[in-house]
C-alpha positions in Angstrom: -33.1 52.3 -35.7 -35.2 49.0 -35.1 -35.0 45.6 -33.0 -36.6 42.5 -33.8 -37.6 40.5 -31.1 -39.7 37.1 -30.9 -40.8 34.2 -29.0 -39.1 31.2 -28.2 -40.6 29.0 -30.3 -40.4 32.3 -33.4 -43.7 32.1 -34.2 -44.3 35.5 -33.3 -42.2 37.9 -34.1 -41.8 42.2 -33.2 -40.7 45.2 -34.5 -39.4 48.3 -32.3 -39.2 51.3 -33.6 -36.9 53.3 -31.9 -34.6 54.0 -28.4 -36.9 52.8 -25.3 -38.5 55.4 -23.0 -36.4 53.0 -20.3 -35.7 50.3 -18.9 -36.4 49.1 -15.1 -37.3 46.1 -13.5 -40.6 45.8 -11.9 -41.9 44.4 -8.3 -45.9 45.2 -8.6 -48.0 42.5 -7.7 -49.5 41.8 -11.4 -45.9 41.3 -12.3 -45.4 39.1 -10.1 -48.7 37.3 -10.3 -48.2 36.8 -14.4 -44.5 36.1 -14.8 -43.9 33.7 -11.0 -41.0 36.1 -10.6 -40.1 38.6 -7.6 -39.7 41.2 -10.5 -40.5 41.6 -14.9 -36.7 43.6 -17.2 -39.2 45.3 -19.2 -38.0 48.3 -21.8 -41.0 50.9 -22.5 -41.7 52.4 -25.4 -44.6 54.3 -27.1 -46.7 51.7 -28.0 -46.5 53.1 -31.9 -43.1 52.2 -31.7 -44.4 48.1 -30.9 -45.6 46.1 -33.6 -46.1 42.2 -34.6 -45.0 41.5 -37.7 -45.3 37.6 -37.3 -47.6 35.4 -35.5 -50.7 36.0 -33.4 -50.6 37.3 -29.4 -52.6 36.5 -27.5 -54.3 39.5 -25.0 -55.5 38.7 -20.9 -55.4 40.5 -17.9 -54.3 39.0 -14.3 -54.6 41.6 -12.1 -54.5 45.7 -13.9 -52.4 45.7 -17.3 -53.2 43.9 -20.2 -50.5 41.5 -21.7 -49.3 39.4 -24.6 -48.1 36.0 -25.4 -47.1 33.6 -27.6 -50.4 32.0 -28.7 -48.1 29.0 -29.5 -46.1 29.3 -27.4 -46.5 31.0 -24.0 -43.9 33.0 -24.3 -44.9 36.4 -22.9 -43.6 39.1 -24.7 -45.6 42.5 -24.1 -47.4 44.7 -21.5 -49.6 47.6 -22.0 -50.8 49.8 -19.3 -53.8 51.2 -20.2 -54.2 54.8 -20.3 -50.6 55.2 -20.3 -49.5 55.3 -24.5 -46.6 52.7 -23.3 -45.8 49.3 -24.1 -43.2 46.8 -22.2 -41.2 44.7 -23.9 -39.8 41.8 -22.4 -36.9 42.9 -21.9 -35.0 39.2 -21.7 -36.2 39.1 -25.3 -34.1 42.0 -26.5 -30.8 41.1 -28.6 -28.0 39.9 -25.9 -26.7 43.7 -24.2 -29.4 46.3 -25.1 -31.2 46.3 -21.5 -29.2 48.5 -19.3 -31.8 49.8 -16.5 -31.8 52.4 -15.2 -34.3 51.8 -12.2 -36.3 49.5 -10.6 -40.2 51.0 -9.5 -43.2 49.2 -8.2 -40.5 48.6 -4.7 -43.2 48.8 -2.0 -44.0 45.5 -2.9 -41.2 44.1 -3.6 -40.2 40.1 -2.5 -37.0 40.5 -3.1 -35.5 43.2 -2.3 -32.4 43.6 -4.6 -28.7 45.9 -4.3 -27.9 46.7 -7.5 -26.7 50.6 -7.7 -30.2 51.4 -8.8 -32.4 53.3 -7.7 -35.5 51.5 -6.1 -38.7 54.2 -6.8 -41.7 53.6 -4.1 -44.4 53.0 -7.2 -44.2 55.1 -10.4 -41.7 57.6 -10.9 -42.6 61.3 -12.0 -42.0 60.9 -15.5 -44.5 58.4 -15.7 -47.0 60.3 -12.7 -45.3 59.3 -9.6 -43.4 60.5 -7.6 -40.0 59.3 -7.3 -40.5 58.1 -3.8 -37.5 55.8 -3.5 -37.2 53.0 -0.6 -34.2 52.6 1.3 -33.4 48.8 1.5 
């Protein structure tokens, strides 16, 4: 199975192979600053599963996490946490109805606590090197 996403202007197209490892909302300070948002929807895949098939990405790092945007319109498309072998695709770019988050991460820095019934992990879940410790909102 593959999924195709594109930036808002259509200059960059990305093909994603397979299912996501996890879909989540990230509340880290890096995502907040890079997106100007309280949290960001992210669908995480093995890095090799996310490939640009058209256009040019501009890579940049605001604080810690390398991110890529469309060189033409600036739409943020992916991020690639250093040393983890994963790529996060911005969830709102996925086809309607396919972003189905299962948790929130980096909640210790949350600006806008969300009460939605999903787990709220303080930092990272154990599957990504964390402790699964949660916060109670």
